[in-house]
C-alpha positions in Angstrom: 0.3 -0.2 -0.1 1.7 3.2 -1.2 -0.1 6.1 0.0 0.5 9.9 0.6 -0.8 12.3 3.5 -3.5 13.3 1.2 -4.9 9.5 1.3 -3.5 8.8 4.5 -6.4 11.9 5.8 -8.7 10.1 3.5 -8.4 6.7 4.7 -8.6 7.9 8.3 -11.6 9.9 7.6 -13.4 7.1 5.8 -12.7 5.0 9.4 -14.6 7.7 10.6 -17.4 7.6 8.6 -18.2 3.9 9.0 -18.2 4.3 12.7 -20.9 6.7 12.1 -23.1 4.2 10.3 -21.8 0.9 12.8 -20.3 -0.8 10.1 -17.4 -1.9 12.2 -13.7 -2.3 10.8 -13.3 0.4 8.5 -10.5 -0.1 5.6 -11.4 -4.0 6.3 -9.1 -6.3 3.8 -8.5 -9.9 3.1 -7.2 -12.0 5.8 -4.0 -12.0 3.8 -3.1 -15.7 4.8 -3.5 -15.4 8.2 -3.3 -19.1 9.8 -4.3 -18.0 13.1 -5.6 -14.6 15.2 -3.9 -14.0 18.6 -5.8 -11.1 20.8 -3.6 -8.0 21.8 -3.7 -4.3 22.3 -2.6 -1.9 20.3 0.5 -0.4 20.9 0.7 3.2 20.3 -1.7 6.2 22.6 -3.7 5.3 25.4 -6.9 4.6 24.3 -5.7 0.8 24.6 -7.8 -0.3 21.4 -8.6 -4.3 21.1 -6.8 -6.0 18.3 -6.9 -9.3 16.5 -3.0 -10.1 15.1 -2.8 -12.1 12.2 -0.6 -14.2 11.9 1.4 -16.7 8.7 4.4 -18.3 9.1 5.9 -16.5 12.5 5.1 -13.0 11.0 2.4 -10.8 12.0 0.3 -10.2 8.7 -2.2 -8.2 10.0 -3.7 -6.2 12.6 -7.0 -5.4 13.0 -9.5 -3.8 15.6 -11.1 -6.5 18.0 -15.1 -6.0 17.4 -15.9 -7.4 21.0 -13.7 -4.8 23.0 -14.3 -1.2 23.4 -13.2 0.2 20.2 -15.8 -1.8 18.8 -13.6 -3.0 16.0 -12.3 0.7 15.2 -8.6 1.2 14.7 -6.8 4.2 13.7 -4.5 3.4 10.5 -1.2 3.4 12.3 -2.6 0.4 14.6 -3.7 -1.2 11.2 0.0 -0.4 9.9 1.7 -2.2 13.0 3.1 -5.7 11.1 5.8 -3.2 9.3 6.8 -2.3 13.0 7.2 -5.6 14.1 9.3 -6.8 11.1 11.5 -3.6 10.5 15.0 -4.0 9.0 16.6 -2.2 12.0 15.2 -4.4 14.5 18.1 -5.2 17.1 18.7 -9.0 17.5 22.3 -9.3 19.4 23.4 -7.4 22.6 25.9 -4.6 21.6 28.8 -3.0 23.4 30.7 0.6 22.5 34.1 -0.2 22.0 36.2 2.7 20.6 33.3 4.5 19.9 31.3 2.0 18.1 28.6 -0.3 18.8 29.5 -3.6 18.4 28.2 -7.0 18.8 28.9 -9.2 21.9 27.3 -12.0 23.7 24.1 -11.8 26.5 26.5 -12.9 29.3 29.1 -9.8 28.2 26.7 -7.1 28.0 24.7 -7.9 31.2 28.5 -8.7 33.2 29.5 -5.0 32.3 26.6 -3.5 33.0 25.9 -5.5 36.4 30.1 -4.4 37.0 29.1 -0.8 36.2 25.9 -0.7 38.8 27.9 -2.5 41.5 31.2 0.2 40.9 28.8 3.0 41.4 27.0 1.9 44.3 30.0 0.2 46.1 31.6 3.9 45.2 29.3 6.4 45.2 26.4 4.7 47.1 22.9 3.5 45.8 21.2 6.6 44.9 24.3 6.8 42.0 22.5 4.5 39.8 18.7 4.9 38.1 16.6 3.7 36.0 14.1 5.4 33.1 11.3 4.0 32.1 8.4 4.2 29.5 4.6 3.9 29.6 5.2 1.6 26.5 6.4 -1.0 29.1 3.9 -3.9 29.8 2.8 -3.4 33.5 5.3 -6.4 34.6 8.0 -4.8 33.2 7.2 -1.3 34.8 6.5 -3.0 38.0 9.5 -5.6 38.5 11.8 -2.7 37.3 10.7 -0.9 40.6 11.0 -3.3 42.8 14.2 -4.1 41.8 15.4 -0.8 42.3 13.8 0.5 45.4 13.1 -2.9 46.9 16.5 -4.3 45.6 18.9 -2.0 45.4 17.3 0.7 47.9 18.0 3.4 45.1 14.7 5.8 44.4 16.0 6.8 41.3 13.3 5.8 39.1 11.6 7.4 36.8 10.0 7.3 33.4 9.1 9.3 30.2 4.8 9.7 32.1 6.8 12.7 33.9 7.0 14.2 30.8 3.0 13.8 29.6 1.2 12.5 32.5 2.6 13.6 36.3 0.4 16.7 35.7 -2.6 14.8 35.7 -1.8 12.5 38.2 -1.1 15.6 40.8 -4.3 17.0 39.7 -6.2 13.6 40.6 -4.0 13.1 43.8 -4.9 16.8 44.7 -8.5 17.0 44.5 -10.0 13.5 44.6 -7.2 11.7 46.7 -6.4 9.0 44.4 -5.0 8.8 40.9 -6.8 7.9 37.9 -10.3 8.6 36.3 -13.4 9.0 37.9 -15.3 7.5 34.8 -14.4 5.2 31.8 -15.4 5.2 28.2 -19.2 4.2 28.5 -19.6 7.9 29.6 -18.4 9.2 25.9 -22.2 7.6 25.3 -24.2 9.6 27.5 -22.4 13.2 27.5 -24.6 16.0 26.1 -22.0 18.1 26.6 -18.1 17.7 25.8 -15.6 19.9 27.1 -12.4 19.5 25.3 -9.5 22.0 26.7 -5.5 21.0 25.4 -6.5 17.9 23.7 -6.3 17.2 19.8 -8.3 14.5 20.4 -9.2 14.0 16.4 -5.2 13.5 16.0 -4.2 12.0 19.0 -7.1 9.6 20.5 -8.5 9.4 16.6 -11.1 6.1 17.9 -12.5 7.9 20.9 -12.6 11.5 18.6 -14.9 9.0 16.5 -17.0 8.3 19.0 -17.6 11.8 20.4 -18.2 12.4 16.9 -20.7 9.6 16.2 -22.2 11.1 19.6 -22.6 14.3 18.2 -23.8 13.1 15.0 -26.5 10.5 16.2 -28.1 13.3 18.9 -28.6 16.6 17.9 -28.9 17.7 21.4 -25.2 17.2 22.2 -22.6 20.1 22.3 -19.0 20.3 22.0 -16.9 22.9 23.2 -13.2 23.0 22.4 -10.2 25.0 23.8 -7.7 25.2 21.5 -5.6 28.1 20.3 -5.2 26.2 17.1 -8.2 25.5 15.0 -7.8 21.6 14.5 -10.1 18.8 13.2 -11.3 18.5 17.2 -12.6 22.1 16.7 -14.1 21.9 13.6 -16.7 20.0 14.6 -16.9 21.4 17.7 -20.7 23.7 18.3 -18.0 26.6 20.0 -14.0 26.6 19.4 -12.8 29.1 22.4 -9.2 29.8 20.1 -7.7 30.5 23.7 -4.0 32.8 23.9 -1.9 30.1 24.8 -1.4 29.9 28.7 -4.0 31.5 29.6 -6.4 28.7 30.4 -6.1 28.9 34.4 -8.1 32.7 34.0 -10.4 31.0 31.4 -11.2 28.2 34.0 -11.7 30.5 36.7 -14.3 32.9 35.2 -16.1 29.7 34.1 -16.7 29.3 37.6 -17.1 32.7 38.2 -19.7 33.0 35.9 -21.5 29.5 37.1 -21.7 31.0 40.8 -22.9 34.0 39.5 -25.5 32.4 37.5 -26.5 29.9 40.1 -25.6 27.2 37.8 -24.1 25.3 40.7 -25.0 22.5 42.2 -25.1 23.6 46.1 -26.2 20.0 47.5 -23.1 18.8 45.7 -20.5 20.8 46.7 -21.4 21.8 50.1 -21.6 17.9 51.3 -19.2 16.2 49.2 -16.7 18.9 48.5 -13.9 21.0 51.0 -12.2 24.3 49.7 -8.4 24.9 50.1 -5.9 27.2 48.9 -1.9 27.2 49.5 -0.3 29.9 51.8 2.9 30.2 52.6 3.7 26.9 50.8 0.9 25.0 52.9 -2.5 23.8 52.0 -5.3 25.7 54.2 -8.6 25.5 54.6 -11.2 27.8 53.0 -14.8 28.3 52.6 -17.2 28.6 50.1 -17.2 32.4 50.7 -13.8 32.6 50.7 -13.9 30.8 47.4 -16.4 33.4 46.0 -14.5 36.2 47.0 -11.2 34.6 45.3 -13.4 34.2 41.6 -14.6 37.8 42.0 -11.9 39.3 40.0 -11.9 36.8 37.0 -14.9 38.3 35.4 -15.8 37.4 31.8 -14.1 40.9 30.8 -11.1 40.1 32.8 -10.7 36.8 31.5 -11.6 38.3 27.9 -8.3 40.1 28.4 -6.2 38.0 29.3 -7.3 34.6 27.0 -8.4 36.5 23.9 -11.8 35.0 24.2 -14.5 37.1 23.9 -16.4 37.7 27.1 -19.7 36.5 25.3 -18.5 33.2 24.4 -16.8 32.2 27.8 -19.9 33.2 29.8 -21.8 30.7 27.1 -19.1 28.0 27.5 -20.1 28.2 31.2 -23.5 28.0 31.0 -23.5 25.2 28.7 -20.9 23.3 31.0 -23.1 23.8 33.8 -26.8 23.5 32.0 -26.1 20.3 30.4 -27.4 17.4 31.9 -24.1 15.3 31.5 -20.9 17.1 31.0 -17.6 15.1 30.4 -14.4 17.1 30.2 -11.6 15.7 28.1 -7.9 17.0 28.5 -4.4 15.7 27.4 -0.9 17.8 27.1 -2.1 21.2 26.5 -2.6 21.1 29.9 -0.4 18.9 31.1 3.0 20.3 30.5 2.9 23.4 31.6 4.4 25.1 34.7 1.0 24.7 36.0 -0.3 22.0 34.8 -1.4 20.4 38.4 -3.6 23.5 39.1 -5.0 23.1 35.8 -6.5 20.1 36.1 -7.5 20.9 39.5 -9.5 23.8 37.8 -11.3 21.7 35.8 -12.1 19.2 38.1 -13.9 22.6 40.0 -15.8 22.8 37.5 -17.7 19.3 37.7 -17.6 19.5 41.7 -19.1 22.8 41.4 -22.3 21.7 39.2 -22.5 18.2 40.4 -21.6 16.8 37.4 -19.5 13.5 38.1 -20.6 9.9 39.2 -23.4 9.6 36.5 -23.3 8.5 33.3 -22.1 11.3 30.6 -21.0 13.0 33.6 -16.9 12.8 34.2 -13.3 14.6 34.4 -11.3 12.7 32.1 -7.6 13.0 31.4 -6.3 11.4 28.1 -3.3 9.3 28.3 -0.4 9.6 25.2 0.8 5.8 26.1 -0.5 2.4 25.8 0.6 1.9 29.6 1.6 5.2 31.2 -1.5 4.7 33.6 -1.2 0.9 34.5 2.5 0.3 33.9 4.0 3.6 35.5 1.2 5.7 37.6 -0.4 2.5 39.1 3.1 0.3 39.7 4.0 3.6 41.6 7.2 3.8 39.1 8.3 7.2 39.2 10.8 8.7 41.5 8.0 9.9 44.1 5.8 7.1 44.3 5.8 3.5 45.3 2.9 1.1 44.1 -0.3 1.5 44.3 -1.1 4.8 44.9 1.9 4.9 48.2 4.2 7.6 48.0 7.8 7.4 49.2 8.4 10.1 51.5 5.3 8.7 54.0 6.7 6.2 56.0 3.6 4.1 57.2 3.6 3.9 53.2 7.4 2.5 52.7 6.6 -0.3 55.7 3.7 -1.3 53.7 5.8 -2.2 51.1 8.5 -3.5 53.2 6.1 -6.2 54.8 5.0 -6.7 50.9 8.1 -7.2 49.8 9.6 -9.0 52.5 12.1 -6.6 53.6 13.2 -5.4 57.0 11.3 -2.6 58.6 12.7 0.9 57.7 15.1 -0.7 54.7 13.3 1.6 51.7 15.5 4.8 51.0 13.1 7.9 52.6 13.7 10.5 50.1 12.3 10.9 46.7 14.5 10.3 43.9 15.3 12.2 40.9 12.4 12.7 38.1 13.2 13.1 34.8 15.1 16.4 34.1 16.4 16.0 37.3 17.8 12.7 36.7 19.2 13.6 33.1 20.7 16.4 34.2 22.9 14.6 37.2 24.1 11.7 34.9 27.6 11.5 34.7 28.1 13.7 38.0 25.8 12.5 40.9 24.5 9.6 39.0 27.1 7.4 37.3 24.9 4.5 35.9 21.4 4.1 34.1 19.6 1.6 32.3 16.7 2.9 30.2 13.8 1.0 29.5 12.1 1.4 26.0 11.8 5.0 25.6 13.9 7.8 23.7 14.8 10.7 25.9 17.8 12.1 23.5 15.1 12.8 21.2 11.6 13.5 23.9 13.2 15.7 26.7 12.9 19.1 26.6 15.8 21.9 25.9 17.5 18.6 24.9 20.7 19.4 23.8 21.3 20.7 27.5 20.9 16.7 28.4 23.0 15.3 25.7 25.8 17.3 27.2 25.3 14.9 30.2 25.0 11.6 28.1 28.2 12.3 26.4 29.8 12.6 29.7 32.7 10.6 30.1 32.0 9.8 33.8 28.8 8.3 32.8 27.6 4.6 31.7 24.4 4.2 30.2 22.9 0.7 29.2 19.4 0.4 26.8 16.9 -1.7 26.7 15.5 -1.3 22.7 14.2 -3.0 20.1 15.1 -0.9 17.5 18.5 0.3 16.3 17.7 3.9 15.1 16.6 5.5 18.3 18.3 8.7 18.7 19.2 7.5 22.3 21.4 4.8 21.0 24.1 7.4 19.7 25.0 7.7 23.8 24.6 4.0 25.0 27.2 2.1 26.5 25.6 -1.4 26.3 22.1 -2.0 24.1 20.0 -5.1 25.0 18.0 -6.2 22.2 14.3 -6.3 23.4 11.5 -8.8 22.3 8.6 -6.3 21.1 4.9 -5.6 21.5 3.0 -9.1 20.4 6.6 -11.2 20.6 6.0 -11.5 24.6 2.5 -11.5 26.9 1.8 -9.0 29.3 -0.8 -6.4 30.5 -1.4 -3.0 29.2 -3.3 -0.7 31.5 -5.5 2.1 29.4 -6.8 6.2 29.9 -10.4 4.2 31.7 -8.4 2.0 34.5 -8.7 -0.9 32.0 -6.3 -3.8 32.4 -6.1 -5.5 29.1 -3.8 -8.4 28.3 -1.1 -8.7 25.4 -1.2 -12.3 24.0 2.2 -13.6 22.6 1.5 -13.8 19.3 5.3 -14.6 17.8 9.1 -15.2 18.8 10.9 -12.3 18.8 13.7 -12.0 16.3 17.3 -13.2 16.9 18.8 -13.0 20.4 16.0 -10.6 21.5 14.7 -11.4 24.7 11.8 -10.0 26.7 12.0 -7.5 29.1 11.3 -9.5 32.2 13.9 -11.7 31.4 16.6 -8.8 31.2 15.7 -7.5 34.3 15.6 -10.5 36.0 19.0 -11.0 34.9 20.6 -7.8 35.3 19.5 -7.8 39.3 20.9 -11.3 40.1 24.2 -10.1 38.6 24.1 -6.4 40.4 23.6 -8.8 44.0 19.7 -8.6 44.3 18.8 -12.1 45.9 17.1 -14.6 43.4 14.5 -15.0 46.2 13.4 -11.1 45.7 13.2 -11.7 42.0 12.0 -15.4 41.5 10.2 -14.5 38.2 10.8 -17.0 35.1 7.9 -14.9 33.4 5.6 -12.0 33.1 2.8 -14.2 34.3 4.2 -14.4 37.6 5.0 -10.8 37.8 1.4 -9.9 37.1 0.4 -12.7 40.2 2.5 -10.9 42.7 1.3 -7.0 41.4 -2.3 -8.3 41.5 -1.7 -9.9 45.3 0.4 -6.3 46.2 -2.6 -4.4 44.9 -5.3 -6.1 46.8 -4.1 -3.7 50.1 -5.2 -1.0 48.3 -8.1 0.9 47.2 -6.8 -0.2 43.5 -7.3 -3.9 44.5 -7.6 -5.7 41.2 -7.2 -9.1 42.8 -10.1 -10.5 40.8 -7.5 -10.0 37.7 -6.4 -13.3 37.1 -4.1 -13.6 33.8 -7.2 -16.2 32.8 -9.7 -14.4 33.5 -8.0 -11.3 31.1 -7.3 -14.1 28.4 -10.8 -14.6 28.4 -12.2 -10.9 28.3 -11.9 -7.8 26.7 -10.0 -6.6 29.7 -11.1 -5.0 33.2 -11.3 -1.7 35.0 -9.7 -1.5 38.2 -11.0 -1.8 41.3 -11.8 -5.3 41.0 -11.1 -7.4 44.2 -12.7 -10.6 43.5 -12.9 -13.0 40.4 -16.6 -12.7 40.0 -16.3 -8.8 40.7 -17.1 -7.2 37.1 -14.8 -4.1 37.2 -15.3 -0.9 38.6 -17.0 1.7 35.8 -17.3 4.9 38.5 -15.6 5.7 41.3 -16.3 6.9 44.5 -20.1 6.0 44.6 -21.4 4.1 46.8 -23.2 0.9 45.1 -20.5 1.1 41.8 -16.9 1.5 43.9 -16.2 -1.6 45.8 -14.2 1.2 48.0 -17.8 2.7 49.1 -18.9 0.6 51.8 -22.6 -0.4 51.4 -24.0 0.9 54.2 -22.2 4.2 53.7 -24.5 7.1 54.7 -23.4 9.0 51.8 -23.9 8.9 47.7 -20.1 9.6 47.4 -17.3 9.2 49.0 -13.9 10.6 48.6 -11.9 7.5 50.4 -8.4 9.0 49.1 -8.6 12.3 51.3 -8.9 12.0 55.3 -12.3 14.4 55.2 -13.6 11.9 53.1 -14.7 14.9 50.7 -12.9 16.1 47.3 -11.0 19.4 47.3 -12.1 22.5 45.3 -8.9 24.9 45.1 -8.3 28.3 44.9 -5.7 28.6 42.0 -4.9 32.3 40.7 -3.9 32.5 37.1 -0.2 32.6 36.5 1.7 33.0 33.4 3.9 30.9 31.3 7.6 30.2 32.8 8.5 32.0 29.0 6.2 34.8 27.6 6.6 36.1 24.0 8.7 39.3 24.0 10.3 42.0 21.9 13.2 39.4 20.7 11.3 36.6 20.5 7.3 38.2 19.8 5.3 34.4 19.0 4.6 31.3 20.8 5.6 28.0 20.2 3.8 24.8 20.7 4.9 21.4 19.9 2.4 18.1 19.5 1.6 15.1 17.9 0.0 14.7 14.5 -2.2 11.6 13.4 0.4 10.4 11.0 3.5 10.2 13.6 3.7 8.9 16.9 6.1 10.6 19.5 9.6 10.5 18.6 8.5 8.7 15.2 11.1 5.6 16.5 8.0 3.1 15.9 6.2 5.0 13.3 8.7 5.6 10.7 9.6 2.1 10.2 6.2 2.4 7.9 6.5 3.1 4.4 3.3 4.4 3.9 3.0 6.6 6.8 6.8 7.5 6.1 6.0 8.6 2.4 2.9 10.9 3.6 4.4 12.4 6.0 8.5 12.4 6.3 9.1 15.6 7.5 8.7 18.0 10.6 7.5 21.5 9.6 6.2 24.8 11.2 2.7 26.0 10.9 2.3 29.7 10.8 -0.9 32.1 11.1 -1.5 33.4 7.5 -1.7 37.0 9.1 2.3 36.5 10.8 3.2 34.8 7.8 2.4 38.1 5.5 4.1 40.2 7.9 6.9 38.4 7.8 7.1 37.7 3.7 7.1 34.5 4.1 4.9 31.6 1.8 3.8 28.2 1.9 6.7 25.7 1.7 9.7 28.4 2.7 12.6 27.4 4.7 11.7 29.3 7.6 14.4 29.7 10.3 12.7 28.7 13.8 14.5 30.1 16.4 14.4 30.3 20.6 16.6 31.2 23.7 18.0 27.2 23.2 18.7 27.2 19.9 17.3 27.0 16.3 16.2 25.0 13.2 15.0 25.3 9.7 11.8 24.0 8.8 9.4 24.6 6.0 6.4 26.6 6.2 2.7 25.9 6.5 1.1 29.2 6.0 -3.1 28.9 6.7 -5.6 29.5 9.5 -5.0 26.8 11.6 -2.9 28.8 14.3 -3.9 31.8 15.8 -2.1 34.8 15.1 1.3 35.1 17.3 1.4 31.2 17.4 3.6 28.5 15.6 3.3 25.0 15.9 5.9 21.9 15.3 5.2 18.6 15.7 8.1 16.6 17.1 8.4 13.1 15.7 11.3 13.9 13.1 14.7 12.7 14.6 16.6 14.9 11.8 14.6 17.7 13.2 15.3 18.1 17.4 12.7 20.3 18.0 13.3 19.5 21.6 16.4 21.6 21.3 14.1 24.7 21.0 11.3 24.2 23.9 12.3 24.6 27.5 12.7 22.8 30.8 11.0 24.9 32.8 8.7 22.7 35.1 5.6 22.1 37.5 6.5 22.5 41.1 4.4 19.9 42.6 4.6 17.7 39.3 7.8 18.1 38.3 6.7 18.2 34.3 8.1 20.2 31.6 6.5 23.2 30.1 6.5 21.6 26.7 4.1 23.4 25.3 4.8 26.9 25.6 7.7 29.0 24.5 9.3 32.2 23.3 10.3 32.3 19.3 10.7 34.3 16.3 11.1 33.3 12.8 12.4 34.2 9.5 12.7 33.1 5.7 15.9 30.9 6.0 
């Protein structure tokens, strides 16, 4: 199949149209001589689409949507083209060791022994905190749980972080500070019941296309459904909106506070809900303090529609109408992604979306929920749930809490007070310390040399002569391999079995379909082998396969609010996945949390319908969060705002999608999107080579001139390894989540 970008989009549109007609999988093709079908989960975004993997002669020859899963047989074109990724010519098939500057083939024993020796040497000389692990929201749940256990429990090192720090940490912070526990309130079934969709900071049509098709189908089939999109670009998501609020980048806090102001002033709130189930808080002198409803009303007084219009660039009347639609709808569902998360006030922005739902009581009923979309297939189940970030422990526990550490010590069979009490280094701090404080690092299934913000700053550390870095990877052209000292070839996707956890708390089993190429091994086996060679007691990591890891992990979960003890391997094999909590083998899973009769963590005899058991007072928190500017705003020298993101054709750093000839032909290179007014002023025409410059670097990119971006904004995707867009982005971080502000920096452009 040879297609250009126009055809690529056409096929995606065809898939959308087929969904509206309830015709099942679009782009249906002959079964191409498939000998057997194996159940799995798509390898791309956090939607977690169920797939059927077609196998012939130990090769994946076809991938199609599973009609019995939540995606109803639908699949985006990237998912359908996964066979080309599995059998890419640059698959790694043997271990590599860097000798005289060049990666050269080695035996497994050589590579494992060298890596173990380097880690042991660092720990012996500089202590346990001189090593680290950097993981991924693309790892299997078992791989992340195991790596976390090895480093935090076996090596007593909390320098365990991963790329979800770059994408989902602010969503975690938002859920925890509002509801007391991470992960969404509702499920994808809310998409079929909502009468108002409030989409902010998400180009759902390109980043979560199957979910977007479901939203569009809902709108198509019910003329009463309304869609509000808040985005500085006129995306395909915005094109279906009843209201598109083309916000000035970085001003979401003012908009959300203004909407709350309007809801209260027009008495569109639900006092019976928020007076009973919410408490009010603010931060003063760095500490949370209790506030009253009247304090909150007074705080909102300055966020009039007119004041918000000045800040956001959205007409005051439009802000009023959006607030009215949100509050008056019988069921409002908010959806957001990186546009809110990748900000220096990302946690605050998440809190303010939750505030709107708590004020209006639009939670815990079909179609009424605040729902954070996830960018990777297992950032939720694999990293957030397993506690595989530097400040976390498994199942919602935190490193800094002594009781939580003691709980994990008991569960892992460790002596009391043996876990290190201090949080480890988060992503940018970890790479900033590489070669200095951190001497040895293990990287699994991620590409930080392309995905970190202000990446040139951190590649200096990747080149540091005092660092050792081993990488477990499936593909030979990942940018990070340029800096690796040892490379372990990993089994990819359906070449091993394991569990993915998607955005809606659904755990699904990816079954093994084929054998990995050459000497490539499952990462679980690599991690166990490395751990024992590093000196970890074999009894601490007695696992022969991922199924054994899963059984331990679900047992660990049983003592928490995450409890999915009832999700046995065989049960997952027989179903299309289950939503936690799921405490027993006869429990159906939980579609709505915090509601009596729905969530098993809420006692059946609890006197109230809602119980936010993650907070000591049993209530959710409405936060007083003021508007604050971005870390770097435009000025006379750099008068434009640059933002980055994904496009439907490619995915993240392109390590997988660039393996697909059809995708590579349709969309081979990055570009810069410019508003027609800015282009005219700067004498830039469509297709011109343009120099894009920030305070951190510059790139030459082809121009796309149009009216997608609002005036003053430029956009570029970050998938192109030949044009490292993250050399331009800022690495300022959110104070709470430590997530970087990829979405906003000051820039200037000129014809090259």
